[in-house]
N, C-alpha and C positions, 0 to 999 in steps of 0.2 A: 588422524588419517589424512587430513588435508596437508598439502605441501606448502601452501601459502595462506595468507590471512582469510578469515571468514567474512563474507560480505552480506550474508542474509540468512535468516532462519524462518521457517514456517511450519506450523503444526498441522498434522492430518486433522481435518474437520471432525468435530464430535458426532455429527449425524452419520458419519461413515463407519466409525469404530468407537466403541466404548467398552471399557475405559481406553482412553487414547494412549497408545504406546509409541507412536512414530512421529518423527519430525524430519524435515529436510533442511540441509544447509548448503549454501552456495559459497564458492571460494574464488579467489584470485588465481588459483591453480587451474581453472578451466573446468572443474568437475562440480557436480552436486552430489551429495550423499544422503541417503535415507538411513536414519538411525533408529534402532529399537532401544527405548529407555530401560526396558526390563533386562535385556541382554547386554546393554551398555556397549553396543558395537554397531558398526556399519552393516546393514543387511543388503543394500543395493547401491551401486555406484552408477550415476548418470553421466556418461562420457560421450562427447560429441562436439562440444564447442571448441573452437580453435584458439580462443582468447579467454580472458577472465570472465567468469560469471558474476555479474554485478548485482543481480536481484533474483528472488525466487518466491513463488506463491503456490500454495497447495489449494487447488480449486475445489469448489463444492461438488463438481461432477466426478471428483476422484482423480483428476490428472494434475500433474505438476507443470508449472510454467517457469522457464528460466530465461532471463534476459542477459545478453552478453556484449562485450566489447567487439565481438565479431559481427555486430550489427543485426543479429538474428534473435528471434524468440523461439525456443523449442518447447514442444509439448510432449510430456512423457506419461506413459501408463505406469502404475505403481506396484504391479505384482512381480514383473520381471525387469522393469526399468527400460522398456523398449521405447524408442522414439516413434511417436505416432503422427506428428505434424510439425512443420516448420513455418513460422510466420516471418516473411521477409518484406522489406519496404524501407526501413530506416537506412540513411546514408552514413550514419556514424554510430558511435557507441549507444547502446540502450542502457539508460541509467536507472529507470524506475518502472515498476509494474504495479497496477492496482486492479482489484476485482470489484464488480458492482455489488457482490454479495459479501464483501469483506467484513462488514460489521457483524452480521449474524454468524459468519464463520469464526470470528474472533470470540464472540460471546457464547456461542453454542446454545445450551438450554436456558441460559440465564438472561433475564430482562429486568426492567425496572421494578417488577413486582417482588423480586428477591425470593421467589419460590424455591423451596428445597425439594430434593428428590431422594427417594429411598433406595434406588439401585442404579447402576450404570445403564441398564436397559431402558429404564424409565427416562433417564436423562437423554439417551440417544434418540428416543421417540420424540421428546419435546424439542430437541435440537433440529430434527428432521422436519417437524411441523413448522418451526420458525423459518427454516431455510426455504421450504416450499412456498410458504406464504409470501416471503419477501421476493422470491424469484418469480412467482406467478407463472404465466405461460410463456414468458420470454426466455431466451437463452441467456446464460451467464455472460456478462460482458467483461472485456479486459481492455485497459488503456495502458499505453506505453509512452514514456517520455525519453527523449534522446538528445545527444550532443549536436544533432543536426538541426536543432531549434524547433523541431516539430513533435507532434504527438499523433498516435494512431489509435482509433477505437476499433476493437475487434470483437467478433462473435465466433470464437475458435471452434465451437462445436458445429457451427453452420458452414464456415468457409475459412480457407487459409488466406484469403485476401482481406485487407482492412475494410471496415464499413465506412470509415471517414478518415481523412487526413486533416489534422487540426494545426493551423498555422497562425502565427501572430507574434510569438516571442522573438526577441532580437538577439538572444543568446541561448546557451544550452538550457534545456529543461532538466532541472535537478530532481524534482519530485512530483508525482501525480497521486491523487487520492480521490476516491468516491465518497460522497456523503452517505450516511447510514442507510438512507432510503434508496440509494442508487440513482437519484434524480439529478444530481449535480456532480461535476468533476472540477476539482481545483488543481492548478498547476503552478509550481514554484520555479523561478528561473534566476539565473545570474544577471538578467537584465533589470533586476531590482523590482520586478513586478510579480503579482499573482493574478492569474486569469481564471475566470469562472466560465464553465461550458455546460451545455445541456448533456446530462449523463446518458441519454438515450440516443440522441441524434448526433452529438458531438458539436453542435452549433455553438459559436461563441456568444457569450452572454454579457460579460462585463470584465473590466480590468481594475485592479486595486493597486493604486500607486501611492508614492510618498516615502518609500524606503530609500535609504542612502547606501545600501549595500545589497549583496546577493541574498536571495531567499533560499533557505536550505530545505525546509520541511513544512508540511501542512497537516493539520488534523481537524476533522469536523467534530462538533459536539452534537449529541443526539437530540436533546430536548427542544432547543430553539433554533437548531441548524445554524449556529454560529460556528466560526472556525478560527483556530489559532494558527498563526504562522510564526516561524522563527527566522530572524534576519540578522545580517551583519550590519549593525546600526550603532557602532561603538561611539560615534560622535555624540549621539543623543542619549546613550546609555539606556536605550529602549529596544530590547531585543525581541519581545513577544508582543503581538498585537491581536486583538479580537475584532473580527469583522462580522457584521450582520449581513447575511446573504440576501435577505429580503429588501433591506434599504440600501444595500451596497455601500455602506458607510462604516467608518471606523467606530467601534463601540467602546473599546477600552484599550489603554496601554498597560503593559505589565513590565514596569521598569525594574532595574536592579542588577542585571548581569553586567559584569565589567568587560566582557569581550563577546565574540561571536557565539551565538547559540546554535548548536548543531542538531539538537533533538528535542522534540516536544510531543506530548501526548495527553489526550483527555482520558480520564478513567471512564470505563464503559457506562457507569451510571450518570456521567455528565457533571459530577459534583466537584471534581478536582482536575487541575492541569499540572503536569510535571514538565520541567524544562532543565536542560543541562548543556554545557558547552565548554569553550576553550578556557574559561576562568576556573574550571575544575570544581564548579559548584552545582549542586542540584537544588532547584527551587520547587516548592509545591505551592500552588495557588488554589484558592477556593473560588468557585465560579458563583 
């Protein structure tokens, strides 16, 4: 259905619908599409951006967020695909979006206890309980990273205006990510650094330096709140690094890739890390 390449995919959260049948995709063609996996077709087209849609997130409140090269973030309801809010402030392309509830949205009913469920309804109830516990009384927060070197922290259900403008990077912000508990935000930039921010206030906390190339992606690990980043570090043949948020020091190098690493992720149980990049190799690491 899309006319150009796909830039992002996000599933409808398990606490909203079980079994889960829908996901949303974003595309260079300027649209986002909601798909039904049982019908195997598009059920809603989200049209309104004037340039490429670079990232998409299906939020825990049931709305979809799309970031675009038209410098805006749009908020959509998911029954008819109507635009309900527009978040403006960035002066250049929006590259990345992250939600404070992302970890529980991703894992649904499943946590470290590996509990099994007898029905989709039971699974939905457990996912909702986890979501509500993580969210607490605070609104779901959204962070956006841009080519304008800045980030914005939003509370979209409260206001269309940003809560905080986060500055400090010297080049474009390529990726932003919340820690599993929502207390931290990490940002990756082409300025060869990773920065750590308070996930509630947006206040700057620390910078992680030492890389010789752009930083492409960040992931947090649940158990000890370490995070892995992937970088263009060909000269050292060291593309993945593990940093300890508490000590703000490098904990471990993960060498072996022969070229830039573009994607990295922790398994939800925190036991493995997968990385892949330009050398066309996927590596699996035990934490």
